[in-house]
N, C-alpha and C positions, 0 to 999 in steps of 0.2 A: 566187455563183449559187445558184439554187434546187436543194436536194437533199432527197429523200425517202428515209428509211431505215426499212424495215419490220423488225420483230423479233417474237419470241414464238411462232413456229411450232414444230412438232415432231410427234412420233408420240403419238397418243392413242387409247384404246379407244373404241368406240362408246358413246355416252352421256356421254362425258367433256367437259371444258371446256378452252378455251384463251382466252387474252386476247392479241390482237395489238396492236402499237403501230406508229404511223407518226410518226417524228420528223422535223420539217421544219426546215431550216436555210436561211439566205440569203434569207428571205422572211418577211413578217409575215402570219401566218395569219388575223388577227382578222376581216378583211372578206371572206373567201372561203369558199365551200362547198368540201367535199372528199368524195371517194368512195372506197370499197373495191370492188375488182373481183377476180375470180378466174379462173384458167384451169386446167381439169383436163386430164389427159393426153388428147391427141387430140381435144380440144374447143376451141372459140373462147373467147376471153376474154369474161366476162359480168359485168354489174354485180351487185353484192351489196347495197350500201347506200350512202347518202349523207347528209350532214348540212349544214344551212345554216350561215351564218357565225356566227350567234348561238347555234346549237345548238337553237333552238326548233322546228325542222322536220327530220324525218327520214323517209327512205323505205327500203324493204326489198324485195328480190326475194321473190316468193311462197314460194319454196323455203326461206327462212330466217326468215320472219316468226314471231315468237314464240319464236324460239331465239336470235337474234343481237341484240346491242344495239350501236349505234354512239354514241360520245360524243367529246367534244373538251375539251381544256384549253388555252385560247388563251394562258394565261400561260406554259405549258410548250411552246407550239408543237407540240402532239402530239395525234394523233387515235387512238382506240382502237376495237377491235372485240371485244366480248365474245361468245364463241361457246359456247353450252351445247347440251346434248343432241346432240352431234355424231354424224353419220352417216357411213358409208363414202363416200357421194356428195358429202360436203363436201370430200373429198381434192382438193387443188388447190394451186397456188401463188397466194398472195394478194397483191395489189398495192394500193397507195394511189395516187390520182390527184389532180393539182391543177394547174390552169391549163396543161393540155397536157403536164405532166410526170409520168413514172412513176418509182416506186421500183424496186429491183432484185427485190423480191418476197421472201416468206417462205413456206416449204413447210409445208403442213399435211397430215398423213397420218392418216387415221382407219381403224384396223384392229385387229383382235383377234389 
């Protein structure tokens, strides 16, 4: 069955970088778009970024444009989210989403 496993979260200082990974198993990623969402404490889950099946089309929330980059490696069945210039307001649990399925999330904390 389809499983999504996020990793790469952690504690980072403002201005720092992290690279999140979402490994997909039980499913062939090649023909599907996939997205990253996040949920900050006390807030609703929000869309961060998504990428088309080929990787040729990407979209970003306004709050992360120019700082985050989504990419995918279909051969590895993995999607990435490179996060640069991190801010305290990026603190959240980050989830990947595919075909109605969510991973367990990875926590990102941006704090000095």
